[in-house]
Backbone bond lengths (Angstrom), bond angles and torsions (degrees), N, CA, C in turn:
res aa  C-N    CA-C-N  psi(-1)  N-CA   C-N-CA  omega(-1)  CA-C   N-CA-C  phi
1 M - - - 1.447 - - 1.522 112.67 -
2 A 1.316 118.45 -8.81 1.461 120.58 -178.66 1.520 110.30 -64.79
3 S 1.316 115.73 145.85 1.455 120.41 -178.89 1.520 109.84 -107.64
4 A 1.335 116.20 170.23 1.454 122.27 -176.98 1.523 112.56 -77.82
5 H 1.314 118.29 -14.34 1.461 120.93 -178.02 1.518 110.33 -109.20
6 R 1.331 115.77 159.93 1.455 119.96 176.20 1.511 108.64 -71.83
7 A 1.295 116.53 131.29 1.460 121.37 -179.82 1.523 109.48 -75.94
8 I 1.330 115.48 126.39 1.463 121.88 177.79 1.522 107.85 -113.93
9 V 1.325 115.66 130.90 1.462 122.28 175.88 1.519 106.97 -125.92
10 T 1.340 117.27 122.41 1.467 120.54 176.37 1.527 109.11 -100.73
11 L 1.326 114.56 153.46 1.460 120.95 -179.58 1.528 110.09 -128.98
12 T 1.319 115.48 129.36 1.460 123.35 173.66 1.517 106.93 -130.85
13 T 1.340 116.75 122.34 1.463 120.21 -178.30 1.532 110.17 -144.39
14 D 1.319 113.75 172.56 1.465 121.00 171.06 1.531 109.76 -110.37
15 F 1.335 116.32 25.36 1.466 121.14 -175.15 1.529 113.17 -75.92
16 G 1.329 118.04 -19.48 1.459 120.68 -175.72 1.525 110.48 77.95
17 L 1.332 114.78 -175.80 1.463 120.40 -175.95 1.523 112.56 -121.34
18 G 1.322 117.11 10.03 1.458 120.79 -174.68 1.515 115.07 -95.73
19 D 1.328 118.16 7.48 1.465 119.79 -179.30 1.532 108.86 -147.60
20 T 1.310 117.20 -161.54 1.469 120.86 -171.92 1.527 114.88 -106.71
21 Y 1.320 118.62 10.37 1.467 119.95 -175.95 1.531 112.63 -62.10
22 V 1.329 117.91 -45.48 1.463 120.96 178.85 1.528 109.65 -63.99
23 A 1.325 116.51 -42.98 1.469 120.22 179.32 1.526 111.00 -61.10
24 A 1.315 117.91 -37.18 1.463 120.48 178.65 1.527 110.87 -63.81
25 M 1.338 116.75 -42.06 1.461 119.52 177.38 1.526 110.54 -62.45
26 K 1.327 116.85 -44.90 1.459 120.75 179.65 1.527 110.89 -62.65
27 A 1.321 117.27 -40.94 1.461 121.26 179.50 1.526 111.20 -61.14
28 V 1.324 117.26 -41.71 1.465 120.67 178.54 1.528 110.12 -63.73
29 I 1.328 117.25 -46.10 1.470 120.43 179.54 1.521 110.28 -60.38
30 L 1.339 117.19 -47.97 1.459 120.91 -176.70 1.521 113.00 -70.51
31 S 1.330 117.70 -26.56 1.466 119.09 177.13 1.525 111.00 -70.12
32 I 1.323 117.04 -26.05 1.465 121.95 178.11 1.519 110.79 -92.12
33 H 1.323 117.29 -39.08 1.468 122.60 -177.55 1.533 109.09 -135.06
34 P 1.338 117.03 83.09 1.471 120.95 -174.54 1.532 114.91 -60.51
35 E 1.318 118.34 -23.52 1.466 120.93 -178.74 1.529 112.97 -91.66
36 A 1.302 118.53 2.03 1.472 120.58 -179.89 1.525 109.82 -61.84
37 V 1.313 115.15 143.07 1.464 121.92 173.76 1.525 106.67 -95.85
38 L 1.326 116.61 117.53 1.458 121.41 -178.01 1.523 109.23 -101.27
39 V 1.332 116.20 129.42 1.464 122.11 -179.82 1.524 108.30 -123.84
40 D 1.322 115.55 124.17 1.459 120.80 176.51 1.519 108.61 -85.27
41 I 1.336 116.64 118.77 1.468 119.65 173.41 1.523 108.47 -82.74
42 C 1.321 117.10 -54.73 1.463 120.71 178.28 1.528 108.64 -166.64
43 H 1.325 116.30 138.31 1.464 121.16 174.42 1.523 111.41 -121.95
44 T 1.328 115.82 9.02 1.464 120.10 -179.33 1.528 111.77 -114.01
45 V 1.337 115.79 29.46 1.460 119.92 170.54 1.526 106.30 -59.34
46 Q 1.322 116.94 139.34 1.462 119.38 177.74 1.527 108.72 -56.54
47 P 1.329 118.17 140.70 1.464 120.52 -175.95 1.533 112.95 -48.74
48 Q 1.321 114.80 123.86 1.467 124.79 175.87 1.528 113.84 62.25
49 N 1.328 118.37 20.82 1.460 121.94 -178.42 1.528 109.65 -89.08
50 V 1.311 115.42 85.17 1.457 122.91 -177.59 1.526 110.98 -61.28
51 L 1.324 117.85 -40.63 1.464 121.35 -179.60 1.529 111.22 -61.35
52 Q 1.319 117.19 -44.06 1.463 120.99 179.61 1.523 110.54 -64.02
53 A 1.315 117.28 -45.09 1.463 120.53 -179.97 1.527 110.96 -62.28
54 A 1.331 116.62 -42.11 1.465 120.71 179.19 1.521 110.35 -60.99
55 F 1.330 116.68 -43.79 1.461 120.27 -179.92 1.531 111.07 -66.14
56 L 1.329 117.54 -47.13 1.466 120.22 -179.10 1.528 111.02 -58.12
57 L 1.321 116.93 -45.29 1.462 120.10 177.95 1.522 110.52 -59.19
58 S 1.329 116.63 -40.78 1.466 120.25 -176.76 1.520 112.84 -64.30
59 T 1.325 117.15 -25.38 1.462 119.54 -177.53 1.517 113.57 -80.44
60 V 1.337 117.66 -8.95 1.464 118.34 -172.47 1.525 115.01 -132.94
61 Y 1.320 119.79 -26.12 1.462 118.67 -170.85 1.522 112.96 -60.69
62 G 1.315 118.52 -29.73 1.454 121.89 -178.96 1.520 114.32 -67.28
63 Y 1.313 117.93 -13.87 1.462 121.49 178.88 1.525 112.76 -86.53
64 F 1.314 116.91 -12.69 1.458 121.13 -178.77 1.528 110.75 -87.43
65 P 1.335 117.56 155.91 1.471 119.60 174.15 1.532 110.11 -60.21
66 P 1.334 117.21 152.71 1.469 120.31 -175.04 1.527 115.06 -66.62
67 H 1.316 119.00 -13.55 1.470 120.22 178.14 1.528 112.52 -87.04
68 T 1.328 117.28 0.97 1.466 122.00 -177.80 1.525 111.03 -64.49
69 V 1.331 114.98 141.77 1.461 122.06 173.72 1.530 106.91 -103.54
70 H 1.327 116.78 118.84 1.464 122.45 -179.68 1.530 108.31 -103.88
71 V 1.326 116.33 123.76 1.464 122.08 178.55 1.524 107.84 -109.60
72 V 1.329 116.32 123.66 1.462 121.82 179.23 1.521 107.45 -122.19
73 V 1.331 115.95 116.41 1.464 119.71 179.39 1.529 108.37 -123.59
74 V 1.313 114.28 85.20 1.463 124.02 169.29 1.515 102.21 -128.52
75 D 1.313 115.94 103.21 1.459 120.03 -158.30 1.523 113.37 -139.61
76 P 1.338 117.27 78.12 1.461 118.42 177.16 1.523 113.10 -60.22
77 G 1.331 117.66 -18.17 1.461 120.83 -177.14 1.512 114.62 -97.87
78 V 1.350 118.66 12.34 1.456 119.33 -179.87 1.530 108.98 -58.31
79 G 1.309 115.71 137.47 1.457 120.58 -177.79 1.515 113.65 88.05
80 T 1.346 117.44 -2.50 1.463 121.38 177.30 1.527 108.65 -105.93
81 A 1.308 116.61 -170.38 1.463 121.64 -178.17 1.531 112.90 -83.08
82 R 1.330 119.05 7.10 1.463 119.87 -179.62 1.537 109.66 -60.26
83 R 1.337 115.78 150.40 1.466 120.19 -178.63 1.527 110.84 -85.26
84 A 1.310 115.14 149.92 1.461 122.35 165.09 1.520 104.85 -98.29
85 V 1.349 117.15 134.84 1.459 119.81 -172.89 1.523 112.31 -132.27
86 L 1.328 113.75 158.67 1.460 124.07 169.11 1.516 106.67 -119.40
87 L 1.330 115.96 126.08 1.460 122.16 174.01 1.518 106.99 -112.82
88 T 1.324 117.22 123.44 1.454 121.06 176.47 1.522 108.25 -106.94
89 T 1.331 115.51 132.40 1.456 122.22 -179.33 1.527 108.08 -138.12
90 P 1.304 117.93 167.88 1.466 119.37 173.93 1.540 112.68 -61.90
91 A 1.340 117.87 -20.61 1.463 122.18 -177.69 1.524 113.33 -91.62
92 G 1.329 119.12 -10.05 1.454 121.02 -178.71 1.505 111.92 155.52
93 R 1.325 114.17 -178.97 1.462 121.82 177.31 1.517 107.38 -118.05
94 F 1.328 115.92 135.21 1.455 121.93 -169.64 1.522 109.70 -127.25
95 L 1.332 116.02 122.50 1.460 122.98 176.05 1.518 108.31 -108.80
96 A 1.334 116.40 128.17 1.464 119.66 -175.82 1.519 109.81 -166.35
97 P 1.333 116.17 163.64 1.459 118.36 167.94 1.527 108.81 -68.29
98 D 1.297 116.51 150.40 1.474 121.11 178.76 1.524 108.27 -84.02
99 N 1.334 115.40 76.70 1.466 120.87 -174.59 1.527 113.15 -135.57
100 G 1.328 117.63 15.36 1.449 121.12 -179.73 1.514 113.92 99.21
101 V 1.321 118.94 -8.64 1.458 121.67 -175.89 1.534 112.44 -65.90
102 L 1.322 117.90 -16.42 1.472 121.18 177.85 1.534 112.11 -100.25
103 S 1.309 117.91 15.47 1.466 122.09 -175.72 1.521 113.04 -57.13
104 Y 1.325 117.77 -44.82 1.462 119.80 -178.88 1.527 110.86 -68.63
105 V 1.308 117.57 -34.16 1.467 120.36 176.83 1.527 108.83 -65.28
106 L 1.305 117.56 -43.47 1.462 121.58 178.71 1.517 112.06 -66.51
107 G 1.334 117.36 -34.03 1.451 121.62 -177.10 1.506 113.99 -96.76
108 H 1.329 117.27 -0.47 1.468 121.12 -177.43 1.514 110.03 -68.20
109 G 1.311 117.25 141.83 1.452 120.46 177.43 1.510 112.44 131.79
110 G 1.300 118.67 0.92 1.454 119.65 176.35 1.500 112.55 124.95
111 P 1.322 116.78 161.91 1.463 121.32 -176.13 1.518 113.04 -61.07
112 E 1.339 117.94 -32.47 1.465 119.00 -178.50 1.525 111.00 -65.11
113 E 1.331 118.08 -34.33 1.462 119.65 177.81 1.521 110.69 -77.80
114 A 1.314 117.65 -38.01 1.462 120.28 178.17 1.521 110.50 -61.18
115 D 1.333 116.58 -33.32 1.456 120.19 179.85 1.524 113.00 -66.64
116 T 1.338 118.05 -15.40 1.461 119.95 179.85 1.528 111.83 -83.70
117 L 1.332 117.83 -9.36 1.457 119.70 178.81 1.525 109.78 -72.72
118 P 1.308 117.52 146.79 1.457 120.14 178.51 1.528 111.04 -60.04
119 R 1.297 117.07 151.66 1.462 122.09 -178.44 1.521 112.61 -94.95
120 L 1.312 117.77 14.35 1.454 121.29 174.73 1.524 108.40 -98.14
121 P 1.318 119.21 161.71 1.454 120.72 -173.13 1.534 115.54 -52.60
122 L 1.309 120.44 -48.33 1.462 121.25 -177.24 1.521 108.29 -151.91
123 R 1.328 116.05 116.28 1.465 121.31 -177.32 1.514 109.39 -140.08
124 G 1.321 115.89 161.07 1.454 120.55 174.02 1.516 109.92 -70.52
125 V 1.325 116.97 123.85 1.458 122.68 -177.29 1.521 108.84 -109.25
126 P 1.348 117.92 130.69 1.462 119.19 176.66 1.525 110.40 -65.63
127 L 1.306 115.85 149.52 1.457 121.02 -178.98 1.517 110.82 -76.11
128 R 1.321 115.88 146.11 1.459 121.29 175.83 1.528 109.57 -76.52
129 E 1.321 115.14 160.77 1.453 120.41 175.00 1.526 108.84 -59.82
130 G 1.328 115.80 139.83 1.457 120.68 -179.88 1.513 114.25 89.77
131 T 1.337 116.92 -1.96 1.464 120.48 177.16 1.522 109.08 -117.76
132 S 1.311 115.07 159.03 1.459 120.44 173.76 1.524 107.59 -145.08
133 A 1.318 115.76 161.37 1.461 119.91 -178.81 1.516 110.03 -144.30
134 Y 1.318 114.10 152.96 1.463 121.59 -177.47 1.517 108.68 -140.93
135 A 1.324 116.13 138.04 1.454 120.94 169.23 1.527 105.97 -81.41
136 L 1.317 117.46 131.94 1.464 120.95 -178.13 1.525 109.15 -78.62
137 T 1.324 115.34 84.90 1.460 121.03 -173.66 1.522 113.61 -109.21
138 N 1.330 118.73 -4.41 1.463 120.80 -177.31 1.530 109.94 -96.26
139 P 1.342 117.98 103.05 1.466 121.21 -175.86 1.532 113.69 -68.34
140 R 1.321 117.01 -6.68 1.476 120.24 177.87 1.538 110.49 -57.05
141 W 1.318 117.71 -30.42 1.459 122.11 -173.61 1.529 112.63 -98.14
142 W 1.338 118.53 6.09 1.455 122.61 -177.86 1.528 110.44 -97.28
143 R 1.315 116.09 166.21 1.456 122.62 171.44 1.532 106.60 -88.72
144 H 1.322 116.07 139.22 1.469 119.79 -177.94 1.522 110.25 -122.34
145 P 1.322 117.29 143.49 1.457 127.29 -2.29 1.532 110.92 -73.80
146 V 1.315 116.57 154.97 1.454 122.35 179.29 1.523 108.69 -88.83
147 S 1.321 115.55 120.69 1.455 120.71 176.52 1.524 109.25 -69.81
148 P 1.332 118.78 140.46 1.464 119.59 177.36 1.530 112.75 -69.50
149 T 1.346 117.96 -13.99 1.465 119.80 -177.27 1.525 114.26 -123.54
150 F 1.331 119.33 7.89 1.466 120.00 -179.68 1.526 110.22 -135.51
151 H 1.335 115.29 59.40 1.461 120.71 178.27 1.526 111.46 -67.58
152 G 1.337 117.39 -22.84 1.460 120.04 175.20 1.512 111.25 -56.67
153 R 1.301 117.10 -44.64 1.467 122.41 179.68 1.522 112.14 -79.70
154 D 1.342 117.11 -41.60 1.459 120.43 -167.26 1.523 114.96 -95.11
155 V 1.322 118.51 -19.69 1.464 121.58 178.56 1.528 110.36 -119.44
156 F 1.330 117.61 -60.31 1.462 120.27 -172.41 1.530 113.09 -66.09
157 A 1.329 118.73 -44.83 1.470 120.73 -178.07 1.531 111.87 -63.88
158 P 1.337 119.95 -50.81 1.464 117.33 179.87 1.529 113.34 -65.56
159 V 1.321 117.62 -36.48 1.465 119.64 177.46 1.523 109.47 -63.74
160 A 1.336 118.01 -41.09 1.467 120.85 178.06 1.523 110.97 -60.44
161 A 1.321 116.61 -43.59 1.467 120.24 -179.77 1.526 110.77 -63.03
162 H 1.320 116.99 -46.57 1.472 120.08 179.83 1.522 111.12 -64.94
163 L 1.317 117.20 -40.58 1.459 120.99 177.73 1.526 110.09 -62.08
164 S 1.321 117.24 -41.10 1.465 121.04 -179.89 1.525 111.86 -68.65
165 L 1.321 117.16 -20.88 1.467 121.51 175.97 1.525 112.50 -85.93
166 G 1.332 117.19 -6.58 1.454 119.85 176.09 1.512 116.08 110.51
167 V 1.325 118.34 6.13 1.461 119.56 175.46 1.530 107.86 -61.84
168 A 1.306 116.38 132.96 1.465 121.39 -177.84 1.524 110.34 -69.38
169 P 1.325 116.93 139.94 1.468 120.10 179.13 1.527 113.01 -53.02
170 E 1.326 117.53 -35.93 1.469 121.43 -178.44 1.527 112.13 -62.37
171 E 1.338 117.45 -24.63 1.466 120.67 179.68 1.526 111.88 -77.74
172 L 1.327 117.28 -17.58 1.459 121.35 -174.32 1.518 113.66 -83.17
173 G 1.341 116.12 -19.58 1.452 118.62 -179.80 1.508 111.86 166.87
174 E 1.321 114.63 -171.96 1.464 120.71 -174.98 1.519 111.80 -82.29
175 A 1.330 116.01 142.10 1.464 121.30 177.05 1.524 109.62 -65.92
176 I 1.325 115.54 141.30 1.466 121.94 176.18 1.524 107.88 -128.55
177 D 1.324 117.18 157.67 1.468 119.18 -176.46 1.528 113.50 -112.90
178 R 1.328 116.99 2.91 1.463 120.91 179.10 1.524 109.46 -144.97
179 I 1.334 113.97 148.91 1.463 121.68 174.23 1.529 106.59 -132.33
180 L 1.321 116.72 145.72 1.460 120.73 178.65 1.523 110.56 -68.71
181 A 1.334 115.23 136.52 1.465 121.03 179.83 1.520 109.90 -149.38
182 F 1.318 114.97 157.45 1.457 122.14 171.40 1.526 107.32 -108.52
183 P 1.326 119.11 161.17 1.470 120.91 179.65 1.522 111.01 -62.28
184 V 1.310 116.42 133.03 1.458 122.13 178.46 1.508 108.42 -97.01
185 P 1.335 117.61 126.03 1.474 118.60 179.92 1.530 111.90 -67.25
């Protein structure tokens, strides 16, 4: 399953830097894929500020190689029925809660595409051509037991590591045709 390129995994969270939550996510990724290159985008997103995290990700993901796995864990809905998703695009692969944090990625590409997003606060947006999405429903790729409040460590980190090793997106869960998004200016 190893690929010809160095696996890059980026991390964006609202965990802060005063404890071990980010280190736990990194430890899980490295225990599965020791050669992964881990890049911190930001861990000081204001608590549960999905809009800020979405914007910060939008300012940097385009500079990474297209095989990069971007993990965004700003998740006011952790412990609820919200979905964990993988969005694959020509610009990268994005793992996040389905809470609007990928809105800029979905709307990236120019004002004409942003104008196709719904004008209500948060709605299911159809995927653009060339993208695909999956609900992370296959627990085979998770860390067990799964904490009800630390999906960053137990779902997103191990899935990112396996994805960076070449596991096919289709193995991670069921295909979906919409992801929640807010209007992108």
